[in-house]
C-alpha positions as CSV (number, residue, x, y, z in Angstrom):
1,A,-2.7,4.3,-3.0
2,P,1.1,5.7,-3.5
3,A,0.3,7.9,-0.5
4,I,-0.1,5.5,2.0
5,T,2.9,3.9,0.9
6,R,4.6,6.8,1.2
7,L,3.0,7.4,5.0
8,E,4.1,4.0,6.2
9,S,7.4,4.4,4.7
10,S,7.7,7.6,6.9
11,L,6.5,6.5,9.8
12,G,8.0,2.9,9.7
13,N,11.9,4.7,8.9
14,G,10.8,7.5,12.1
15,K,11.9,10.4,9.3
16,H,8.5,12.3,10.3
17,S,5.6,12.2,11.7
18,P,2.3,13.2,9.4
19,S,0.1,16.5,9.9
20,L,-3.4,15.9,11.3
21,A,-4.0,18.1,8.2
22,T,-2.4,15.2,6.0
23,L,-4.1,12.5,8.5
24,K,-7.5,14.2,7.1
25,K,-6.7,14.4,3.8
26,Y,-5.4,10.6,3.7
27,A,-8.5,9.4,5.7
28,N,-11.0,11.4,3.0
29,A,-9.4,9.7,0.4
30,L,-10.0,6.9,1.5
31,G,-13.6,7.5,1.5
32,C,-13.1,7.7,5.9
33,R,-12.9,10.1,9.0
34,L,-9.8,10.7,11.5
35,E,-10.7,10.3,15.5
36,I,-7.6,11.1,18.0
37,K,-8.4,9.5,21.4
38,L,-6.6,9.8,24.7
39,I,-7.2,6.8,26.7
40,A,-6.2,7.0,30.4
41,N,-3.9,4.1,30.9
42,N,-6.0,2.5,34.0
43,Q,-8.8,1.0,31.5
């Protein structure tokens, strides 16, 4: 999908980080849910 290509290229060149809302839209478009986890370094 063109939107995924744009997301990957923007992340690769460090131009900007997508917002959570944008990531949720991409996940929804792919039939997925967005899951964000904080995991301790000692695990």
